[in-house]
N, CA, C and O atoms as a printed pandas DataFrame, in Angstrom:
     atom_number atom_name residue_name chain_id  residue_number  x_coord  y_coord  z_coord
0              1         N          UNK        A               1   54.152   49.933  -14.090
1              2        CA          UNK        A               1   54.142   48.975  -13.509
2              3         C          UNK        A               1   53.476   49.119  -12.082
3              4         O          UNK        A               1   52.937   48.200  -11.465
4              5         N          UNK        A               2   53.588   50.249  -11.720
5              6        CA          UNK        A               2   52.812   50.760  -10.517
6              7         C          UNK        A               2   51.486   50.868  -10.795
7              8         O          UNK        A               2   50.698   50.149  -10.181
8              9         N          UNK        A               3   51.089   51.660  -11.637
9             10        CA          UNK        A               3   50.067   51.801  -12.178
10            11         C          UNK        A               3   49.416   50.533  -12.415
11            12         O          UNK        A               3   48.384   50.729  -11.773
12            13         N          UNK        A               4   49.289   49.236  -12.946
13            14        CA          UNK        A               4   48.715   48.216  -12.789
14            15         C          UNK        A               4   48.883   47.692  -11.453
15            16         O          UNK        A               4   48.028   46.846  -11.188
16            17         N          UNK        A               5   49.822   47.954  -10.403
17            18        CA          UNK        A               5   49.621   47.215   -9.167
18            19         C          UNK        A               5   48.323   48.395   -8.519
19            20         O          UNK        A               5   47.593   47.957   -7.631
20            21         N          UNK        A               6   48.163   49.472   -8.883
21            22        CA          UNK        A               6   47.411   50.093   -8.280
22            23         C          UNK        A               6   45.986   49.963   -8.600
23            24         O          UNK        A               6   45.085   50.346   -7.853
24            25         N          UNK        A               7   45.768   49.238  -10.091
25            26        CA          UNK        A               7   44.544   48.804  -10.671
26            27         C          UNK        A               7   44.108   47.563   -9.798
27            28         O          UNK        A               7   43.182   47.498   -8.990
28            29         N          UNK        A               8   44.939   46.676  -10.142
29            30        CA          UNK        A               8   44.755   45.209   -8.901
30            31         C          UNK        A               8   44.323   45.483   -7.817
31            32         O          UNK        A               8   43.360   44.858   -7.373
32            33         N          UNK        A               9   44.861   46.387   -7.179
33            34        CA          UNK        A               9   44.477   46.771   -5.961
34            35         C          UNK        A               9   43.132   47.567   -5.422
35            36         O          UNK        A               9   42.546   47.444   -4.346
36            37         N          UNK        A              10   42.890   48.304   -6.387
37            38        CA          UNK        A              10   41.476   48.807   -6.429
38            39         C          UNK        A              10   40.569   47.955   -6.774
39            40         O          UNK        A              10   39.546   47.960   -6.090
40            41         N          UNK        A              11   40.646   47.162   -7.702
41            42        CA          UNK        A              11   40.136   46.181   -8.023
42            43         C          UNK        A              11   39.427   45.001   -6.962
43            44         O          UNK        A              11   38.340   44.424   -6.965
44            45         N          UNK        A              12   40.549   44.967   -6.126
45            46        CA          UNK        A              12   40.585   43.810   -5.146
46            47         C          UNK        A              12   39.593   44.428   -3.998
47            48         O          UNK        A              12   38.569   43.881   -3.591
48            49         N          UNK        A              13   40.221   45.930   -3.482
49            50        CA          UNK        A              13   39.397   46.667   -2.802
50            51         C          UNK        A              13   37.974   46.689   -2.791
51            52         O          UNK        A              13   37.224   46.352   -1.874
52            53         N          UNK        A              14   37.604   47.266   -4.276
53            54        CA          UNK        A              14   35.760   47.083   -4.911
54            55         C          UNK        A              14   35.125   45.759   -4.614
55            56         O          UNK        A              14   33.930   45.660   -4.334
56            57         N          UNK        A              15   36.068   44.594   -4.690
57            58        CA          UNK        A              15   35.631   43.228   -4.176
58            59         C          UNK        A              15   35.089   43.092   -2.845
59            60         O          UNK        A              15   33.962   42.740   -2.498
60            61         N          UNK        A              16   35.930   43.380   -2.274
61            62        CA          UNK        A              16   35.723   43.101   -0.777
62            63         C          UNK        A              16   34.807   44.233   -0.361
63            64         O          UNK        A              16   34.434   43.912    0.767
64            65         N          UNK        A              17   34.205   45.486   -0.710
65            66        CA          UNK        A              17   32.993   46.402   -0.648
66            67         C          UNK        A              17   31.967   46.067   -0.756
67            68         O          UNK        A              17   30.976   46.338   -0.078
68            69         N          UNK        A              18   32.148   45.123   -2.058
69            70        CA          UNK        A              18   30.747   44.880   -2.521
70            71         C          UNK        A              18   30.597   43.638   -2.008
71            72         O          UNK        A              18   29.429   43.265   -2.125
72            73         N          UNK        A              19   31.416   42.720   -1.404
73            74        CA          UNK        A              19   30.836   41.446   -0.320
74            75         C          UNK        A              19   30.566   41.946    1.009
75            76         O          UNK        A              19   29.747   41.261    1.622
76            77         N          UNK        A              20   31.086   43.083    1.708
77            78        CA          UNK        A              20   30.679   43.790    2.713
78            79         C          UNK        A              20   29.447   44.381    2.491
79            80         O          UNK        A              20   28.527   44.261    3.300
80            81         N          UNK        A              21   29.370   44.901    1.639
81            82        CA          UNK        A              21   27.988   45.493    1.289
82            83         C          UNK        A              21   26.508   44.553    1.154
83            84         O          UNK        A              21   25.383   44.774    1.602
84            85         N          UNK        A              22   27.038   43.456    0.360
85            86        CA          UNK        A              22   26.188   42.552    0.501
86            87         C          UNK        A              22   25.694   41.715    1.336
87            88         O          UNK        A              22   24.577   41.200    1.289
88            89         N          UNK        A              23   26.947   41.487    2.523
89            90        CA          UNK        A              23   26.685   40.786    3.777
90            91         C          UNK        A              23   25.706   41.701    5.057
91            92         O          UNK        A              23   24.804   41.316    5.801
92            93         N          UNK        A              24   26.445   43.191    4.862
93            94        CA          UNK        A              24   25.677   43.837    5.543
94            95         C          UNK        A              24   24.029   44.553    5.732
95            96         O          UNK        A              24   23.421   45.198    6.586
96            97         N          UNK        A              25   23.786   44.011    4.423
97            98        CA          UNK        A              25   22.509   44.455    3.803
98            99         C          UNK        A              25   20.955   43.629    4.677
99           100         O          UNK        A              25   19.888   44.196    4.911
100          101         N          UNK        A              26   21.328   42.165    5.006
101          102        CA          UNK        A              26   20.600   41.644    5.963
102          103         C          UNK        A              26   20.502   41.653    7.145
103          104         O          UNK        A              26   19.512   41.432    7.842
104          105         N          UNK        A              27   21.962   42.018    7.541
105          106        CA          UNK        A              27   21.846   42.206    9.144
106          107         C          UNK        A              27   21.029   43.599    9.369
107          108         O          UNK        A              27   20.305   43.578   10.364
108          109         N          UNK        A              28   21.024   44.605    8.738
109          110        CA          UNK        A              28   20.775   45.824    8.767
110          111         C          UNK        A              28   19.158   45.802    8.571
111          112         O          UNK        A              28   18.544   46.517    9.364
112          113         N          UNK        A              29   18.514   45.195    7.777
113          114        CA          UNK        A              29   17.146   44.660    7.803
114          115         C          UNK        A              29   16.953   44.068    9.380
115          116         O          UNK        A              29   16.436   44.764   10.253
116          117         N          UNK        A              30   17.424   42.728    9.620
117          118        CA          UNK        A              30   17.265   42.289   11.163
118          119         C          UNK        A              30   17.174   43.197   12.468
119          120         O          UNK        A              30   16.380   43.165   13.409
120          121         N          UNK        A              31   18.212   43.979   12.209
121          122        CA          UNK        A              31   18.485   45.357   13.202
122          123         C          UNK        A              31   17.022   45.995   12.994
123          124         O          UNK        A              31   16.259   45.961   13.960
124          125         N          UNK        A              32   16.647   46.496   11.952
125          126        CA          UNK        A              32   15.356   47.206   11.582
126          127         C          UNK        A              32   14.306   46.837   12.422
127          128         O          UNK        A              32   13.784   47.439   13.360
128          129         N          UNK        A              33   13.997   45.320   11.735
129          130        CA          UNK        A              33   12.887   44.620   11.873
130          131         C          UNK        A              33   12.721   44.311   13.912
131          132         O          UNK        A              33   11.782   43.890   14.588
132          133         N          UNK        A              34   13.974   44.722   14.241
133          134        CA          UNK        A              34   13.631   43.895   15.778
134          135         C          UNK        A              34   13.550   45.680   16.860
135          136         O          UNK        A              34   13.060   45.695   17.990
136          137         N          UNK        A              35   14.122   46.952   16.187
137          138        CA          UNK        A              35   13.530   47.858   16.522
138          139         C          UNK        A              35   12.096   47.921   16.412
139          140         O          UNK        A              35   11.324   48.102   17.354
140          141         N          UNK        A              36   11.735   47.732   14.999
141          142        CA          UNK        A              36   10.236   47.969   14.953
142          143         C          UNK        A              36    9.271   46.958   15.706
143          144         O          UNK        A              36    8.067   47.211   15.689
144          145         N          UNK        A              37    9.646   46.035   16.245
145          146        CA          UNK        A              37    9.145   44.578   16.950
146          147         C          UNK        A              37    9.095   45.317   18.558
147          148         O          UNK        A              37    8.082   45.259   19.255
148          149         N          UNK        A              38   10.496   46.076   19.037
149          150        CA          UNK        A              38   10.534   46.510   20.303
150          151         C          UNK        A              38    9.279   48.097   20.363
151          152         O          UNK        A              38    8.419   48.085   21.245
152          153         N          UNK        A              39    9.328   49.043   19.590
153          154        CA          UNK        A              39    8.317   49.952   19.854
154          155         C          UNK        A              39    7.074   49.202   19.559
155          156         O          UNK        A              39    6.169   49.922   19.980
156          157         N          UNK        A              40    6.629   48.259   19.115
157          158        CA          UNK        A              40    5.170   47.819   18.814
158          159         C          UNK        A              40    4.956   47.208   20.081
159          160         O          UNK        A              40    3.956   47.530   20.722
160          161         N          UNK        A              41    5.812   46.315   20.559
161          162        CA          UNK        A              41    5.615   46.019   22.039
162          163         C          UNK        A              41    5.591   47.021   22.890
163          164         O          UNK        A              41    4.899   46.844   23.893
164          165         N          UNK        A              42    6.203   48.129   22.771
165          166        CA          UNK        A              42    6.511   49.063   23.701
166          167         C          UNK        A              42    4.734   49.459   23.808
167          168         O          UNK        A              42    4.119   49.531   24.872
168          169         N          UNK        A              43    4.193   49.660   22.552
169          170        CA          UNK        A              43    3.050   50.333   22.513
170          171         C          UNK        A              43    1.831   49.439   23.064
171          172         O          UNK        A              43    0.942   49.864   23.802
172          173         N          UNK        A              44    1.942   48.173   22.591
173          174        CA          UNK        A              44    0.962   47.301   22.780
174          175         C          UNK        A              44    0.722   46.677   24.395
175          176         O          UNK        A              44   -0.351   46.453   24.956
176          177         N          UNK        A              45    2.035   46.499   24.880
177          178        CA          UNK        A              45    1.797   45.752   26.142
178          179         C          UNK        A              45    1.232   46.226   27.067
179          180         O          UNK        A              45    0.708   45.466   27.882
180          181         N          UNK        A              46    1.141   47.973   27.275
181          182        CA          UNK        A              46    0.592   48.324   28.464
182          183         C          UNK        A              46   -0.937   48.600   28.114
183          184         O          UNK        A              46   -1.748   48.926   28.982
184          185         N          UNK        A              47   -1.321   48.415   26.530
185          186        CA          UNK        A              47   -2.959   48.572   26.355
186          187         C          UNK        A              47   -3.557   47.304   27.039
187          188         O          UNK        A              47   -4.595   47.319   27.700
188          189         N          UNK        A              48   -2.522   45.833   26.728
189          190        CA          UNK        A              48   -2.741   44.652   27.277
190          191         C          UNK        A              48   -3.086   44.776   28.769
191          192         O          UNK        A              48   -4.225   44.521   29.162
192          193         N          UNK        A              49   -2.174   45.139   29.542
193          194        CA          UNK        A              49   -1.701   45.383   31.090
194          195         C          UNK        A              49   -3.225   45.940   31.277
195          196         O          UNK        A              49   -3.968   45.096   31.777
196          197         N          UNK        A              50   -3.652   46.809   31.067
197          198        CA          UNK        A              50   -4.659   47.702   31.281
198          199         C          UNK        A              50   -6.123   46.978   31.098
199          200         O          UNK        A              50   -7.100   47.091   31.839
200          201         N          UNK        A              51   -5.984   46.145   29.812
201          202        CA          UNK        A              51   -7.410   45.561   29.431
202          203         C          UNK        A              51   -7.560   44.388   30.879
203          204         O          UNK        A              51   -8.639   43.979   31.309
204          205         N          UNK        A              52   -6.288   44.046   31.396
205          206        CA          UNK        A              52   -6.423   43.232   32.362
206          207         C          UNK        A              52   -6.869   43.640   33.688
207          208         O          UNK        A              52   -7.450   42.928   34.507
208          209         N          UNK        A              53   -6.525   44.893   33.813
209          210        CA          UNK        A              53   -6.961   45.499   34.919
210          211         C          UNK        A              53   -8.533   45.777   34.815
211          212         O          UNK        A              53   -9.053   45.849   35.928
212          213         N          UNK        A              54   -9.183   45.904   34.023
213          214        CA          UNK        A              54  -10.523   46.268   33.985
214          215         C          UNK        A              54  -11.253   45.033   34.085
215          216         O          UNK        A              54  -12.340   45.064   34.660
216          217         N          UNK        A              55  -10.821   43.947   33.611
217          218        CA          UNK        A              55  -11.318   42.438   33.914
218          219         C          UNK        A              55  -11.345   42.319   35.594
219          220         O          UNK        A              55  -11.689   41.268   36.133
């Protein structure tokens, strides 16, 4: 009886883990995109500012 209960809880836990992993993947992709955008802007904005000073 305890073995069956353990198997049921293990299946339920695996289900929750798969759902959380599925939901976490797009969030991580968006976070990484934001980090890349921040780095690109940090590099390009000073270049554009220097271009404005020259004119």
